[in-house]
C-alpha positions, 0 to 999 in steps of 0.5 A: 499499500502506498499513501500519496501526498494527494487528495481531491480539493473539491471534486471527490470523483477525481479519485476514479478518474485518476485511477483510470489514468494511473491504471492505463499507464501502469498496464502499459509499463507491465504492471497488473493490478491497481486500485485507488481509495481515500483514507481517513484523512481524505489522502489517496491510497494505492494498492498495486501488485508492483509498488516500486514500478508504481512509484517510479511512474508517479515520480517521472510523471510529476514535478513533486514527489507524490509518495508520502514519507517520514522524511522532508521535503514533504509535498503538501496540500495548502488548506487555507491562507489568511491573516498573514498564515499559510495552513497546509497538511501532508500525509505520513506513510501510515496514512495519518495527517500532519498539520502545519502553519507558516507565516506568509511574510517568512515564506516570501522573505525566503523567496527574496520578496521584500514588499509589504504584500506577502500573500499577494506576491505568493499568490502570484506564484501559485500559493493558493488554497487547494494547491500542492507545494513542497515544504521542508523545515516549515519552508518552501523546499529547494524543489519548489523554489526551482518551480518558482524560479522556472515560473519567473524566468519563463515570463509568462502569465499562467493558470493553476488547475486543481482537481483535474487529472493529467488526461483531463487536462490534455483533453481540455487543451486539445478541445479548444484551448490550443490558441492560449497555451504554450506548455503545461506541467503536472506538479502532482496527479491533481494539480498543474500549471498551464503557461500561456503563449505570449500575447494571450490575454489572461482574462479571455484565457481564463474564461475559455478555460473555465467553459471548457472545464465545466463541460468536462469537470464541473467541479474542478477549479482554476486560478489565473496568475498575473506574471507581472505581479512578480516583477517586485521580486529580488532574487539572491543567491539563496533563492537560486 
């Protein structure tokens, strides 16, 4: 049994859709039986006849490690942001939940931000409720900082997708979003980032994406992220 550092945010049926995606690529890789369920804390539990193969598939398919571990860094879910604090949770291999709280300002400073609105800055980087993030010592991990750096250096507006499986993201992009998307990446099995093409209008793209998502996954959510809000960042050697 493997416990994933992943659980649906709003859309419970995402688990069955994720099972379809994972079973298909698991069988193609030579695996056999596979079943997904949810534990007491809502975390996704996977039972498979070859857990090592499954873990390799997940790690190759995502930017963050989806397999729970007692050792940091931990892939966590952001559950709430407000009043200058970030609340997040992650599972241990036994399925139990660890709950943590950090100050938004501490995270922002760690990432080189020196302004007065830490929450707005973090939101521009995709630190939003329901999103997955990698943490270590109650701070964004080196892996997460590399993702942040990639976002800044690409210089593109982005849209965060939450509660969509990889095959659903591809279906949405193929269903009429190609004119907006430059590239997308899977952060965890149910969280993704779509980078928009240069010249694509963020508001128009977000509206179009919302229409497509309603037809494919009505309870999934998305959050537009304006790259211009990152212009106040002051990267230093610690951040890199």
